[in-house]
C-alpha positions as CSV (number, residue, x, y, z in Angstrom):
1,M,0.0,-0.1,0.3
2,T,1.3,3.0,-1.4
3,S,0.8,6.5,1.2
4,V,0.1,9.2,-0.6
5,K,-1.4,12.8,1.0
6,I,-2.9,15.1,-1.5
7,C,-4.8,18.5,-0.3
8,G,-7.2,21.1,-1.5
9,V,-9.8,23.2,-1.0
10,P,-12.7,22.1,0.9
11,E,-15.6,23.6,-1.8
12,H,-17.9,21.3,-4.5
13,F,-14.9,20.9,-7.2
14,N,-13.4,18.4,-5.1
15,M,-16.3,16.5,-4.6
16,P,-15.2,13.9,-6.7
17,W,-11.9,13.0,-4.6
18,H,-14.4,12.8,-1.6
19,L,-16.5,10.2,-3.7
20,A,-13.7,7.9,-4.3
21,L,-12.4,7.7,-0.7
22,E,-15.9,6.9,0.7
23,E,-16.3,4.5,-1.6
24,G,-12.7,2.4,-1.0
25,A,-11.5,3.4,-5.0
26,F,-8.3,4.2,-4.3
27,E,-8.0,1.8,-1.4
28,D,-8.4,-0.9,-4.9
29,K,-5.3,0.7,-6.2
30,G,-3.4,0.0,-3.3
31,I,-3.1,3.4,-2.3
32,A,-3.6,4.7,1.3
33,L,-5.3,8.1,0.1
34,E,-5.1,11.2,2.9
35,W,-7.1,14.2,1.6
36,I,-6.3,17.5,3.9
37,D,-8.7,20.4,3.2
38,V,-6.7,23.9,3.3
39,P,-9.3,26.5,3.7
40,E,-6.6,29.1,2.8
41,G,-6.4,28.2,-0.6
42,T,-3.3,28.2,-3.4
43,G,-1.0,30.2,-1.8
44,R,-0.5,28.2,1.2
45,M,-0.9,25.1,-1.2
46,S,1.7,25.8,-2.9
47,K,3.9,26.0,-0.1
48,M,2.8,22.7,1.3
49,L,4.3,20.9,-1.8
50,T,7.7,22.9,-1.6
51,Q,8.2,22.2,1.7
52,Q,6.5,18.5,1.2
53,E,4.2,19.0,3.4
54,T,1.8,16.7,0.8
55,D,2.5,14.7,-2.1
56,L,0.1,16.6,-4.7
57,A,-2.1,19.5,-4.8
58,V,-6.1,20.3,-6.6
59,I,-4.7,23.6,-7.0
60,L,-5.3,26.8,-9.3
61,T,-3.9,27.0,-12.6
62,E,-1.9,30.5,-12.7
63,G,-1.0,29.9,-8.9
64,I,1.1,26.9,-8.9
65,V,2.8,27.9,-12.9
66,K,3.6,31.6,-10.7
67,S,5.1,29.1,-7.5
68,I,6.9,26.9,-10.5
69,S,8.7,29.8,-11.9
70,E,9.9,31.2,-8.0
71,G,11.4,27.6,-7.7
72,N,8.7,24.6,-6.3
73,P,9.7,22.0,-6.7
74,S,6.7,20.4,-8.4
75,K,5.2,19.2,-11.3
76,I,1.7,19.6,-13.1
77,V,0.7,15.9,-13.9
78,Q,-3.1,16.9,-15.5
79,T,-5.8,19.2,-16.1
80,Y,-9.0,19.1,-13.1
81,V,-11.1,21.4,-14.0
82,T,-10.3,22.4,-17.7
83,S,-13.7,25.9,-17.7
84,P,-12.9,28.8,-15.9
85,L,-13.1,29.6,-12.4
86,Y,-15.5,32.4,-11.8
87,W,-14.7,35.1,-9.7
88,G,-16.9,37.1,-8.1
89,I,-16.1,40.5,-6.9
90,Y,-17.6,41.5,-3.4
91,V,-17.8,44.8,-1.3
92,S,-19.4,44.5,2.5
93,S,-23.0,44.9,2.5
94,D,-23.0,48.3,3.9
95,S,-19.7,49.9,1.6
96,N,-20.5,52.9,-0.3
97,I,-18.9,50.6,-3.4
98,R,-22.0,50.3,-6.4
99,A,-20.2,49.2,-9.1
100,L,-16.7,47.7,-9.8
101,E,-15.4,51.1,-12.2
102,E,-15.2,52.1,-8.3
103,L,-12.8,49.7,-7.5
104,E,-9.8,51.5,-8.5
105,G,-7.0,52.5,-6.4
106,K,-9.0,50.9,-3.2
107,K,-7.4,48.1,-0.6
108,A,-8.0,44.4,-2.8
109,T,-8.1,41.6,0.5
110,V,-6.9,37.9,-0.8
111,S,-5.9,35.3,0.8
112,R,-2.3,35.3,0.2
113,L,0.2,37.1,-1.8
114,G,0.4,34.7,-5.4
115,S,-3.0,33.1,-4.1
116,G,-5.6,32.8,-6.8
117,S,-7.6,35.7,-5.0
118,H,-4.1,38.2,-5.4
119,L,-3.2,37.0,-8.9
120,M,-6.3,37.3,-10.2
121,A,-7.0,41.4,-8.9
122,V,-4.4,42.5,-10.8
123,V,-5.8,40.0,-13.5
124,H,-9.1,42.0,-13.2
125,A,-7.5,45.9,-12.5
126,Q,-5.5,45.1,-15.7
127,Q,-8.0,44.2,-18.0
128,R,-10.3,47.5,-16.8
129,G,-7.0,49.3,-17.6
130,W,-6.0,50.1,-14.1
131,D,-2.4,50.2,-13.7
132,P,-1.5,47.0,-11.3
133,K,1.6,48.4,-10.0
134,H,-0.2,50.7,-7.7
135,M,-2.4,48.1,-5.6
136,D,-3.5,47.5,-2.6
137,F,-3.1,44.2,-0.7
138,V,-4.7,43.4,2.5
139,V,-3.2,39.3,3.7
140,V,-6.3,37.6,5.2
141,H,-5.3,34.2,4.8
142,H,-9.2,32.5,4.4
143,L,-12.8,33.6,3.8
144,E,-13.1,34.0,7.2
145,G,-10.9,36.2,7.4
146,A,-11.9,38.6,4.4
147,V,-15.3,38.7,6.2
148,E,-13.5,40.5,9.4
149,S,-11.8,42.5,7.2
150,L,-14.4,44.1,4.9
151,R,-16.8,44.4,8.0
152,H,-14.1,46.4,9.9
153,G,-13.2,48.6,7.1
154,D,-9.9,47.1,7.0
155,S,-10.2,46.4,2.8
156,D,-12.5,47.6,0.3
157,Y,-13.0,44.5,-1.9
158,F,-12.4,40.6,-2.5
159,M,-12.1,38.6,-5.4
160,W,-13.4,34.4,-4.5
161,E,-14.8,31.7,-6.4
162,H,-18.6,32.8,-7.1
163,F,-20.6,30.2,-5.9
164,T,-18.7,29.2,-2.7
165,T,-18.8,33.0,-1.7
166,K,-23.0,33.0,-2.6
167,P,-24.7,31.9,0.4
168,L,-22.8,35.8,1.9
169,V,-24.8,37.4,-0.3
170,D,-27.5,35.5,0.6
171,D,-27.4,36.1,4.1
172,G,-26.6,39.9,3.6
173,T,-23.0,39.8,4.9
174,F,-21.5,40.4,1.8
175,R,-22.9,42.4,-1.5
176,W,-22.1,40.6,-4.9
177,L,-20.4,43.2,-7.7
178,G,-19.5,41.3,-11.0
179,D,-17.5,38.3,-12.3
180,C,-14.1,38.0,-13.5
181,P,-13.5,34.1,-15.1
182,T,-10.5,33.2,-15.3
183,P,-9.1,32.6,-18.7
184,W,-8.0,29.2,-18.3
185,P,-8.4,26.5,-17.1
186,C,-9.3,26.4,-13.7
187,F,-7.5,23.5,-11.7
188,V,-4.5,21.2,-11.9
189,I,-3.0,18.5,-10.7
190,A,0.6,19.2,-9.5
191,A,2.9,16.4,-7.8
192,T,6.4,17.5,-6.4
193,E,9.2,16.2,-8.2
194,Q,9.8,13.3,-5.7
195,F,6.7,11.9,-5.5
196,I,6.5,12.0,-9.2
197,L,9.7,10.1,-8.6
198,D,9.8,7.5,-6.3
199,H,6.1,6.6,-6.9
200,T,5.3,7.1,-10.9
201,A,3.1,3.6,-11.1
202,A,0.9,4.8,-8.1
203,L,0.0,8.8,-9.4
204,K,-0.7,6.5,-12.7
205,L,-3.1,4.7,-10.8
206,L,-4.2,7.3,-8.8
207,L,-5.0,9.6,-12.2
208,E,-6.7,6.7,-13.7
209,T,-9.1,6.1,-10.6
210,I,-9.7,10.0,-10.7
211,N,-10.3,10.6,-13.8
212,L,-12.9,7.9,-14.0
213,Y,-14.9,9.5,-10.7
214,T,-14.8,12.8,-12.9
215,R,-16.5,11.4,-16.4
216,E,-19.2,10.1,-14.9
217,F,-19.9,13.1,-12.0
218,K,-22.4,15.0,-13.9
219,W,-24.6,11.5,-14.5
220,I,-24.7,10.7,-10.6
221,P,-28.6,10.5,-9.6
222,S,-29.3,13.5,-7.6
223,I,-25.7,14.8,-7.7
224,D,-27.0,18.2,-7.3
225,R,-29.0,17.4,-4.3
226,S,-25.9,15.9,-2.5
227,L,-23.3,18.8,-3.4
228,A,-25.8,21.4,-1.8
229,I,-27.1,19.3,1.4
230,R,-22.9,18.8,2.0
231,Y,-21.5,23.0,0.7
232,S,-24.4,24.4,2.4
233,Q,-25.7,25.9,-1.2
234,Q,-28.8,26.8,-2.6
235,L,-29.8,24.4,-5.5
236,E,-30.1,26.0,-8.2
237,D,-26.3,26.8,-8.0
238,I,-25.6,24.2,-7.7
239,Q,-27.2,23.1,-10.9
240,L,-25.9,25.9,-12.4
241,W,-22.4,25.8,-11.7
242,L,-22.9,22.0,-12.8
243,S,-23.8,23.8,-16.0
244,K,-20.7,25.1,-16.1
245,T,-18.0,23.5,-15.4
246,Q,-16.2,20.4,-17.1
247,W,-13.8,18.3,-15.4
248,G,-10.6,17.0,-17.8
249,Q,-8.4,14.0,-17.5
250,Q,-5.2,15.0,-19.5
251,Q,-2.2,16.9,-19.3
252,L,-2.5,20.9,-19.7
253,E,-1.2,21.9,-23.5
254,S,1.5,23.8,-24.2
255,T,-0.2,26.4,-26.2
256,T,-2.7,27.3,-22.6
257,L,0.9,27.1,-20.1
258,Q,1.9,29.9,-23.1
259,S,-0.9,31.8,-22.3
260,V,-0.6,31.4,-18.4
261,L,2.8,32.7,-19.1
262,Q,2.4,35.9,-21.0
263,K,-0.2,37.1,-18.6
264,L,1.7,36.8,-15.6
265,D,4.7,37.7,-16.9
266,L,3.3,40.8,-18.5
267,L,1.7,41.7,-15.4
268,E,5.5,41.7,-13.5
269,L,4.2,38.1,-10.7
270,L,6.3,35.6,-12.7
271,G,9.9,34.4,-11.2
272,E,12.1,33.0,-13.7
273,I,10.8,32.5,-17.0
274,K,11.1,28.8,-17.4
275,E,10.6,26.7,-21.1
276,P,6.9,24.3,-20.6
277,K,9.2,21.3,-19.4
278,H,10.0,22.7,-16.3
279,F,6.2,23.2,-15.8
280,L,4.6,19.7,-17.1
281,N,5.4,16.2,-16.1
282,S,5.1,13.6,-18.9
283,F,4.9,10.0,-18.3
């Protein structure tokens, strides 16, 4: 039995992993898989990979690309979700800000520098023609920290996955101003280079197993109701999310990687510019 640690955000995207674990699918392949929830998101998971606190991570594409460019000894082993991530843009419900245009020059809340919430705030600013060099960030580590930061006026706005944050709009904590979808597939699976080297066969079996679950996930009877209950979501929100979400089972294309690299380089968010072979694993 090969012991494997994998981390990911505690969000509905990762339900296929939990179903596979609950059904013993990995154990049947000789893999003792330990799932680690990381509510802090991609910045924290990148650090965990770097420090070998985890073997694999289900992680945002732009975040792991930036981290690998800065020396993270990990590689992308395949895509996980090929559709964009819809980043909702939020202010406190009692904020005087009513439109996206009013966010220029305001303080953005981020979970960590290098996280998706940080990188996409910069992408959003660039799309609107604002100078990202003049942005001011407040680090809060997780969604609960963002609630407190906006509530107390320590920052002005926050970007997080639309459907995860929707309950906070419904209960009057946040006001939603709009969405900023990622211009690339949103989630990939990354592994440390050491794990790839030591456990190539187990990694292949693990990917085969999760890919079976993601291919069939949408067709599981009443999966929308199961997701709504498990993640405290409205059924209609989950149904809309399912209609927008596509899982992938192939390696990230080099052309897509180049697009991410070019965008991050344009925004001066990259470390060292490296060739695709430094980012993508090939079995």
